[in-house]
C-alpha positions in Angstrom: 0.0 0.0 0.0 1.1 3.5 -0.8 2.1 5.6 2.3 -0.5 8.1 3.5 0.0 11.5 1.9 1.5 14.4 3.9 -0.6 17.6 4.3 1.0 21.0 4.9 -0.4 24.5 5.8 1.5 27.7 5.3 -0.1 30.7 6.9 0.8 34.3 7.7 -1.1 34.9 11.0 -0.3 38.6 11.3 0.8 38.2 15.0 -2.7 37.0 15.8 -3.7 40.6 15.9 -6.0 41.0 12.9 -8.9 41.9 15.1 -7.1 45.1 16.1 -5.7 45.6 12.6 -2.3 44.2 13.6 -1.8 46.8 16.4 -1.9 44.2 19.2 -2.4 40.4 19.6 -5.6 39.2 21.3 -6.8 35.9 22.7 -9.8 35.5 20.2 -7.7 35.1 17.0 -5.5 32.5 18.7 -8.5 30.5 19.6 -10.1 30.9 16.2 -7.0 30.0 14.3 -6.5 27.0 16.5 -10.1 25.9 16.0 -9.8 26.3 12.2 -6.6 24.2 12.0 -8.1 21.5 14.2 -11.1 21.3 12.0 -9.1 20.4 8.9 -9.7 16.9 7.7 -7.3 15.3 7.4 -5.2 17.2 10.0 -2.1 18.9 8.6 1.1 17.2 9.4 3.2 20.4 9.1 2.1 23.9 9.8 4.4 26.8 8.8 3.5 30.2 10.3 4.8 33.6 9.4 4.6 36.8 11.5 4.7 35.2 15.0 6.0 37.4 17.8 8.3 36.4 20.6 7.3 38.6 23.5 6.7 42.4 23.4 4.4 45.3 24.2 2.4 44.5 21.0 2.0 40.8 21.8 1.0 41.4 25.4 -0.9 44.7 25.8 -4.2 43.2 24.9 -3.6 39.6 26.0 -2.8 38.7 29.6 -0.1 36.2 29.9 -0.4 33.1 32.0 3.2 33.7 33.2 5.7 36.6 32.8 7.9 34.8 30.3 5.2 33.3 28.1 5.8 33.8 24.4 3.2 34.3 21.8 3.8 30.9 20.3 3.4 29.3 23.7 0.1 31.2 24.2 -1.1 29.9 20.8 -0.1 26.4 21.6 -2.1 26.7 24.8 -5.2 27.4 22.7 -4.3 24.4 20.5 -4.2 22.2 23.6 -7.5 23.7 24.7 -9.1 23.1 21.3 -8.1 19.5 21.0 -9.1 18.8 24.7 -12.6 20.1 23.9 -12.7 17.8 20.8 -11.5 14.9 23.1 -8.6 14.2 20.7 -4.9 14.1 21.5 -3.0 17.2 20.5 -0.3 15.9 18.1 1.8 19.0 17.5 5.2 20.1 18.7 6.0 23.7 18.0 9.4 25.3 17.1 10.0 29.0 17.1 12.6 30.9 14.9 13.3 34.4 16.1 14.0 37.1 13.5 14.0 40.7 14.7 13.5 42.7 17.9 12.4 46.4 17.9 13.3 48.1 21.2 13.3 51.6 22.7 16.1 51.4 25.2 15.1 48.3 27.2 11.4 48.6 26.3 10.4 45.9 23.8 8.0 47.3 21.2 7.6 44.3 19.0 9.3 41.2 17.7 9.2 39.1 14.5 9.6 35.5 13.8 8.5 32.2 12.2 7.1 29.0 13.6 6.8 25.4 12.5 4.3 22.9 14.0 5.1 19.3 13.4 2.6 16.4 13.9 4.9 14.0 15.8 2.4 11.2 15.4 3.5 11.0 11.7 6.8 12.8 11.5 10.1 12.7 13.5 12.4 15.8 13.7 16.0 15.1 12.9 17.6 18.5 12.8 16.5 22.2 13.0 18.1 25.7 13.1 16.0 27.2 15.9 19.1 28.5 17.7 20.5 30.1 14.6 18.1 30.7 11.8 19.8 31.5 8.5 19.7 35.2 7.7 18.8 36.1 4.1 18.2 39.9 4.5 19.6 42.1 1.7 20.5 45.5 3.0 20.3 47.8 0.1 21.1 50.9 2.3 23.8 49.9 4.7 23.1 53.0 6.9 19.7 51.5 7.7 21.1 48.0 8.4 20.1 48.0 12.1 16.7 49.4 11.5 15.6 47.1 8.7 13.5 44.1 9.7 15.6 41.0 9.5 14.5 38.2 7.2 15.4 34.7 8.1 14.8 31.1 6.8 13.7 28.4 9.2 14.9 24.9 8.4 14.0 21.5 9.6 14.8 18.0 8.4 12.0 15.5 9.1 11.4 11.8 8.6 8.1 10.2 7.8 7.6 7.6 10.5 5.7 5.3 8.1 8.7 4.6 5.9 11.6 6.7 7.1 11.8 8.9 4.0 13.4 12.4 4.7 11.8 15.8 4.0 13.3 19.2 4.5 11.0 22.1 5.4 12.1 25.7 4.8 9.9 28.6 6.1 10.5 32.2 5.2 9.2 35.7 4.8 10.8 37.9 2.2 11.2 41.7 2.4 8.9 44.2 0.7 10.5 45.8 -2.4 12.9 48.5 -1.5 12.0 52.0 -2.6 15.8 52.8 -2.8 16.1 51.6 -6.3 15.3 52.9 -9.8 13.4 49.6 -10.6 10.9 50.4 -7.8 9.9 53.7 -9.4 10.2 52.5 -13.0 7.6 49.7 -12.8 3.9 49.8 -12.1 3.9 46.4 -10.4 6.0 46.8 -7.3 5.6 43.5 -5.4 8.2 40.9 -6.5 10.1 43.4 -8.5 12.5 44.7 -5.8 16.2 44.2 -6.4 16.5 43.3 -2.6 13.8 40.7 -3.1 15.7 39.0 -5.9 18.9 39.0 -3.8 16.9 37.3 -0.9 15.4 34.8 -3.3 18.9 33.9 -4.6 20.2 33.5 -1.0 17.2 31.4 -0.2 17.7 29.1 -3.2 21.4 28.7 -2.4 20.5 27.8 1.2 17.8 25.2 0.1 20.2 23.5 -2.3 23.0 23.3 0.2 20.9 22.1 3.1 18.5 19.7 1.4 21.4 17.6 0.1 19.4 16.3 -2.9 16.6 15.1 -0.6 12.9 16.2 -1.0 12.1 19.7 0.2 9.4 22.3 0.6 9.7 26.0 0.8 6.8 27.8 2.5 6.2 31.5 3.2 5.1 34.9 2.4 7.2 35.9 -0.5 5.7 39.4 -1.0 5.8 38.4 -4.7 2.9 37.4 -7.0 3.1 34.9 -9.9 4.6 36.3 -13.0 6.9 38.6 -11.0 10.7 38.5 -11.4 11.1 36.8 -8.0 8.5 34.1 -8.9 10.2 33.6 -12.3 13.6 33.2 -10.7 12.4 30.6 -8.2 10.5 28.6 -10.8 12.5 29.0 -14.0 16.1 29.5 -12.7 16.1 27.7 -9.4 13.7 25.1 -10.9 11.4 24.9 -7.9 7.8 23.6 -8.3 4.9 25.8 -7.2 2.3 23.7 -5.5 -0.8 25.6 -6.7 0.4 25.6 -10.3 1.2 21.9 -10.1 -2.4 21.0 -9.2 -3.9 23.5 -11.6 -5.2 25.9 -9.0 -3.5 28.9 -10.5 -2.2 30.1 -13.8 1.4 31.1 -13.0 1.3 33.7 -15.7 -1.5 35.7 -14.0 -0.3 37.8 -11.0 -3.8 38.5 -9.7 -5.7 35.3 -10.5 -5.8 33.9 -6.9 -5.3 36.5 -4.2 -3.8 35.2 -0.9 -3.7 38.5 0.9 -5.7 41.7 1.1 -5.2 45.3 2.3 -8.2 47.6 2.2 -9.5 47.1 -1.4 -6.2 45.6 -2.8 -6.0 41.9 -3.4 -2.5 40.3 -3.9 -1.1 36.8 -4.4 1.9 36.9 -2.1 2.1 33.4 -0.5 3.6 30.3 -2.0 4.7 26.7 -1.4 7.5 25.5 -3.6 9.0 22.0 -3.7 11.7 19.9 -5.3 13.6 16.6 -5.1 10.9 14.0 -5.2 7.7 15.8 -4.0 4.6 15.0 -6.0 1.7 17.4 -5.4 -1.8 15.8 -5.1 -4.3 18.6 -4.3 -4.8 22.0 -2.7 -8.1 21.3 -1.1 -9.5 23.9 1.3 -7.1 26.6 -0.1 -9.4 29.5 -0.7 -8.7 33.0 -2.2 -8.7 35.9 0.1 -12.2 37.2 0.8 -13.9 33.9 0.3 -16.5 33.9 3.2 -16.9 30.1 2.9 -13.5 29.5 4.3 -13.1 28.6 7.9 -10.1 31.0 7.9 -12.1 34.0 6.6 -11.4 37.2 8.7 -8.7 35.6 10.9 -5.7 37.4 9.2 -4.9 39.7 6.3 -3.6 36.5 4.5 -5.3 33.2 3.7 -3.5 29.9 4.4 -2.2 27.6 1.6 -3.2 24.0 2.3 -1.9 21.2 0.1 -1.3 17.4 0.1 1.7 15.7 -1.4 3.4 12.3 -1.7 7.1 11.7 -1.2 8.6 9.7 -4.0 11.0 7.0 -2.9 14.6 7.5 -4.1 15.8 5.3 -7.0 16.7 1.8 -5.9 20.3 2.3 -6.8 20.7 5.5 -4.7 22.4 5.3 -1.4 20.5 7.0 1.5 21.8 10.5 2.3 23.2 11.4 5.7 21.2 14.0 7.7 22.0 17.5 6.6 23.3 19.9 9.1 20.8 22.5 10.6 
C-alpha cells in the first residue's frame, strides 16, 4: 500500500492581531486559528506560520499572559491544547520558534518578529533544525539602515516520515517588501516581487535550500511578497527550478499575477504566499485553499492572509541511490 500523503499548511497569521488591525495580539484570534486548524480533515502534518511574535508590548498589551515569560507561540499552543481537549482528541503538534528581529526603545520591547513550524509528531520525526541560529537572508540595500531594517530569516528542519523513514526538508521564510531605494521600484507599475532586494533574498534562499537539502525532498513555504509572473517568482520557478504547489495541481495560472489573491489590504488583493518544492515531492491537491475574501473559508477574517493548504506524496529514491546522511541544521 502507498504511504499516507502528507498535508501542509503555510499561513501568515499577522501576529494573531488581525482583530485590532495588527496593532496588538488578542486571545480571540489565537482560539479561532487553533479551531480552524483542528477542523481540517485530514489534519495537517506540518504547519508553517509567518509573523509570529516572541514577546513584546504589542503581543502582550491586549492579551494577559499566564506567566511573565510566556511567548506568543506558547500562548497559541495553549489554545491548541484547549481546542483538542474540547474535541476529546490528542494534540499531536510540537512547536518550534525561529526568532527574526527585535524592535526596542532602550530596554522597552515594542515588537518582535519570527517564524514558527508545528510538526505532527504522530506522523513525522524531527532530525535537525536551526531554531538556535536561523539562516539570515536579508539584503541590506542601504547599509546605513542596516540596524533598522527588519531581519529576514529562513527556518529549516529535516523531518522523517515515521511510516517509511523517508526524509523531508522544510524551509519557512518571509521575504522583504520591495525597497524604494532603487530605480526599478519607481520605473515599474507592479512593485511586489520586482524589488532588487527581493531578488537578492530569493537567490540567497535558493542557495540555502540546495545546500541544506542535500538532494533530498524539500518544501519552501512562506510569504514571498511576490505574485506569480513577478521576477522573484520567475527566478524561483525558472532558474532555481522549484515547483509551485498551486500551479502543479492546476489551482493557479502562473502567468497571472492577480488570479488567486492570498492576501488583502483595504481594497487591494494580492497573491503573495507560495509553497515550492523539489527533489521528489509529488503534489496531489490544494483542497481547502481559498482565495482571500472567500467567506466560505473557515479562515475568513482571521488574518490579512489566507493559508495555503496542500497534500503531497514523497517519491522514494531510486533503488540504486544510497541514503543521504542527515543535513546539518
